[in-house]
N, C-alpha and C positions, 0 to 999 in steps of 0.2 A: 189525534190532535194535530192541527195544522202547524206547519213549520214556522209560520209567521207569528204564532202565539207563544212559542217557546221562550223567546227573550223576555216577554212580559211575565211569564210564570217564574223564570229565574230571578227577575228583578223583584217580584213580589216576595219570594222566599228570602232573598237577601235583606229586603227591608224589614221583614218580620223578625229575622234573626237579629238585626241591628237594634230594633226597638226593644226586643227582649233583653239583649245584652245591656243596653243603656239603662233600662228600668231597674234591672237587678243590680247593676253597678252603682246606681244612685242610692238604692236602698242599703247596700253594703256600706257605702261611704258614710251615709247619715247615721247608721248604727255605730260605726267607729267614732264619729264625732260625739254622739251621746255618751258612749263609754268613756272617752277621754275627758269629756266635760265632768262626769261624775268623779273620775280620778282626780282631776284638778281641784274640785271642791273638797274632796277628802283630804288632799294634801294641805290645802289652806286651813282646814279645821284642825288637822293634827299638828301642823307647824306653829299655829297661832291660837292655841286654845283660850288664851286670856282675852281674845277679841270676840269670842263667841258669847251670845248669839247676835249682838247688837251692831257689830261693825263690819258687815259685809259691804264691799265697795259699791255694789248696786244700790243698796239701801242708803248708804252714806251720801252717794251722789244725788239720790232723789231728795234727801233732806236738804242738802246745801243748795241745790237748784231752786227748790221752793222757798228757802229762806232768803236767797238773794233776789228772788222775784217780788218779795214783800217790800213795802215802803220802809226805808231805814228808820230805826228807832233806837233811842238810847235806853238801856236798861235802868230800872227794872220794868219788865212787861211779861205777859204770858201769851202763849200761842196754843189755841185749842186744836186737838187732833193733828199734830205734826206728822207729815209723811215720813216714811223710812224707818219707823219704829213700830212694828206690830204690837198692839196692846197698849199703845200710848194714848192717853186722853188729853195730856197737856204738857207743854214745855215751858218751864219757868226760866227767865233770863235775869241774871243779876250781874252787877259790875264785877270785873276782875282786872288786876293790873295787866294781864296779858290779852285781855279782850272781854268776852262775855262768858260767864259761867252758866252752863245750861244743865238743868235737871229735867230729865224725862220722867213723867209721872203716869201711873196707871189710873184707872177710874176711881180707885179707892184712895188716891193721893199718895201712894207709896212710890218711892223713887226706883225706877228701873235701872237707870244709869245716869252718870253725870260726866261732863267734859268741859273743856274750854274751847270756845269758838271765836275765831277772829277772821275778819275780812282779809282776803288775799287777792292779788292781781289775777290769779287763775280762777278764783272762786271763793275758797275758804280754807283755812287751816283748822284742824281739829286736834287738840292735845288731850290725850288720854293716858294717864300715868306718865311713864318716861318716854312714851312714843308720841309720834306726831303724824297725822294724815295731812296730805295736801290734795284737795279735791279740785279737779280741773273741769269746769263746766263750759269752757269756751267753745269747744267743738261738739255740737249737738249729735253729730253722727258718730263720734268716738269719745264717749265719756272716759275719763281717766282718774285713777286714784293711786297715789303712791304713799307708802308708809315707811317711816324711818324710826328705828329703835336702836339704842346703843349696841345691841347684839344681833338684831334681826332686821331684815328689810323685805318689802315686796313692792311690786308694781303691778297694777291691773289696768288693762285697757280693753274696751269693748271689741276692738279690732285685733289686738295683739295678744290678748289673754293674760296669763299670769307669768310673772318672773319672781322667784324667791331667792333670797340670800340669807342663809341661816346656818349656824354651826350644829347641824343635826348629827354629824358623825365625823370620824377622823378621816374619812375618804369621801370624795365627791360621789353623789348619787346620780346614776344615769338611768333614765327610764325611756322606753320606747314601746312600740306595739308588741314587743316580745315579753315585756315585763320590766321590772325594776332590778337594778344590779349596782354594785359598787365598782367604781373605776379604780385604776391603779395610781391615780394622781393623788397622793397624800397631801392634805392641806388642813390645818387646824381650823381654818375658816372655809369649810366646804360650802358649796352652794347648790341649790336646786332650782332649775329653771323649767317652766312648763308653759307651752303656748298651745291654745286650741281655739277653734272657731265655733261660735254659736250658730253660724250659718253652714259653712262647710270649709274645713281646712285640716291640715295635718297637725298633729301635736306631738311634742316630745319633751322629755326632761333631761337636761344635760348640765354638767358641772360648769359654772361660770367663773369660779374664783370670786374675787371681790373683797371689799373691805367694809368695815362698819363705821366709817367716818364720813358718810355721805356719798361714797362711791358704790361699788357693787351693783346692786339692782338699780341704783339711782343713776348710774353712768351709762351713757350710750343708748338709752331706751328710745329717745326721740330720733335717733339716726336710722331707725329701721330695724335691720336684723336679717335673718335668713328667710326672706320671703314673708309675705303678708299672711298672717294667721289671725284668728279671731278670738273673742272672749270665750271663756269656758261656759258650758251650759250652766245657767244660774238656777238655783233652787226656786221652788214656787213660793212667792211671797204673798 
């Protein structure tokens, strides 16, 4: 081999190793994102069982966005095949002192779920039992939904993922890539926070503290946080 070819051979080997390292690194990172997304969804389902299966933030945002895009009407009225509720054939709207009462019906006319819907500057507020969702449709690139309940809260953002505040234990729960564990910070209002990206980002669950008077998960969310991370991997709808 001629000496003047040696640098090109070395360069070729280096580039091949770099490409291989980059490829397998991306695959490893995306696998981690998928695993964290599944973990975040499992946390939501376990911490908020009463909101299953109808009130996933992705579905709720889809419903509110489509509702606000329709021509405003005063109830009573009906909406065929409303989005965001699989199996729904119709949504019936009737007047309510707090807004509009919505009954989601299946093809047989049986009620799947009902709630109170009212227009909001951010999009809409949805009242279900003692809890209230605020659905923000203003930023198309970053859908957001926050939920307040006298004892539990969460916030979901397409870009920032999940943040939970709920009295799940006497100690705050910390979760990272090594698993889930209890911290030593005792607090009767323990909190669980999780952020992950549907595209690519790190995720972790850490104790946040917080209150159930509109603070906790509801406080400080819009100020950013520890780096930009994204929404959890959403289930197939």
